[in-house]
N, C-alpha and C positions, 0 to 999 in steps of 0.2 A: 504494499499500499504506500502511496505517495506520503512523504514525511509531514507535509503541510497539512494534508487531509487528517492524517493520524493526530496531529497535534490539535487541530480543531474538535475532533471527536473526544480526545482525552479532557480538553477543557470544558466541553460541553457535559461529559459524563460526570465531572466532578461538581459542577455547578447544580446538575440535576440530583446529585446525591445531596449536596448542602442544602438545597432548597426542594424543590420539585419541578415537575415539567410545566405546571401553570405558572409559576412564579418566576421562572427564568425567561428573559426576554432575548431576542436576537441581539439587541444592542449590547445586553450584558455579556454574551458570548463573543461578539466582535470586540469588545472593549478587552476582555480576559486574553484573547488570542493575540492581542498587540498587532494585528494584521490590518490593513487597509480595507475598507469596505469592498472595493473592488476585487481585491484578491480573495476575501472571505466568500463572497456571493459567487465566485467563480466555481466553488466547490458545492455550496448550498443555497438553494433559492428560498427555503423556508425553514421555519423551526420543525414542522412536522416531518420534513424530509431528512433533517439532521437527527431527529429523534429515531427515526426508523433506522438509520446506519447506527446509532449508538447502541441500540438494542440488539442489532445484528452483530456488532462487534463485540459488545461486552456481556452478552447473554447467549447468543445462539452460535457464535464461532465455533468451527469444528475443533480447533485446537483447545478450547476450553471444555469440551463436552466429549472428547475422544476418550472412550473408555476400553478401546480394543487393546491397548499396551498394558492392561491391569494383569496381575498374576492370578492366573485362573486354575492354578494347581490344586487349590483347596479353597474352601469358603473362608477360613482363617486368612489366607493370602490375599484373597480377594478383597475382603473388606478393609484389610490393612492398607492395600493399595489405594482403595477409595479414600481413606484417610489422607493418605499423602497427596492425592488429587486435590481433596479439599483445601489443603494447606497450600498448595501451589495456586489454587484459584483465589485464595485470600490474598496471597502475595501479589497476585496480578492486579487485583483491585487496589491494593495499596500502592503499587507502583504506578497504576494508570492515572490515579488522581494526585499522584506526587504528595501523598500524605506522610507527615513525620510522626503524628500522634494517631493512636488508633481511632479516637472518637471523630477524626476528621473524614474517615470512610466508613465507620462502623455505625449506621443508623438506619432507622426503619425504611428512609426514603429508598433504600436500595431494593427493598420488596414492593414498596409503593410504586415504583417505576414499572414493574412488571404488571401491576393491575391497570396501571395507566395504559400501558401498551396493548394490553387485551381489550380494554376499552375502546381505544381509539383506533386499532388495526386488527380487524378479525382474523386475518391470516396468521397473524403472530399466536393466537390461541391454538390454532390447528398445528403450528410448528411445534408448540410446547407439548401439544397432545401426543404428537407422533414420537418426540424425544423420550418422554415419560413411557410411552408404550414399549419402545425399544429398550429402554433401562429395566423395565418390569420383566421383560422376557429374558434379558441377560441374568437378571438376578435368579429367576427361577431355574434356568439352565444350570448355574452354578450350584444352587441348593439342591437340585436333583441328583447332581453328580455326587455331591456330598453325602446324600442319603445312600446313594448305591456304593459308595466307597466305604460306608459305615463310620464316616468322620462325624456324622451326626445322626441321633436317633429319635426321631419325634413324631407323634401322630398328626401333627399340624400340616396343612398343606403347603406345598412350596409357594403357592399363589399368596397366601396369607403371611408367610414368613417373610417373602421379598417385600410385601406392603409394609411390614413392621419396620423392616431396615430402611426402606426408601422414605416413609413418612416421617420417621425420627430425625430426618435430617433437617428439612424446613422448620418443624415444630421447635426443635433446639435452637436454630439460628434465630427464628422470630422470638422465642422467649428470652433468650439470652441477650439479645440486641435490646430488649425493653429493660432488662434489669442488669446486665453485665456487658459482654463484648462478643467479637467473633472468636477469640481465642478460648475463653471460656466455653462457648458453644461447642467448639471442636473437641475440647476435652471431655465435655459432657457426652458428646456422641461417642467417642471412643470408649469411654467407661460403659455406657449403656449397651454398646454392641458386643463389648467383652463379656459382660454378664449374660446377656441374651444368648450368646455363643455358648457359654458353659452350660446354660440350661438346655440348649438343644442337644448337647452331648450326651445328657443322662439317658 
């Protein structure tokens, strides 16, 4: 991606995180980028167009959501790989908004942007739905293999086990953003998954 375009996207993302889509104006973004209006509008003609690019870059990008490189040799190794993936993702957010302190990028607006995108752009909801479906299938396949290899022994369906793993991610992040921070959320997810895994082995 062109460096100037990426610079604009990072600035816009930072402002959307600090405020929200509605409260950020194009003038705010142009000013923060320190570009001339001509240079800025060469890349983006409207806030809506810019918002779509921000969502695609910081939420839907393949490199952010690629889970094919996870260690799938066992359920334990898989969810450990997932934790590392989440750590990398949080680092990416921090770097993207050039944050020095966690509170500068760790707030509920990160999630509110998702709901804003769903409301404003119907195709975004469909993309999220497909991503979540692919993730659900992947977890179920790993869990089925874990059952077959006797790594875990449980009467719970693979479908429901997968949902418990997946749903605990967003719930922990949202809860901890309201009370703590991303780092606390990640630690909470890891502790929860470790205990859940121990229960599945019985």
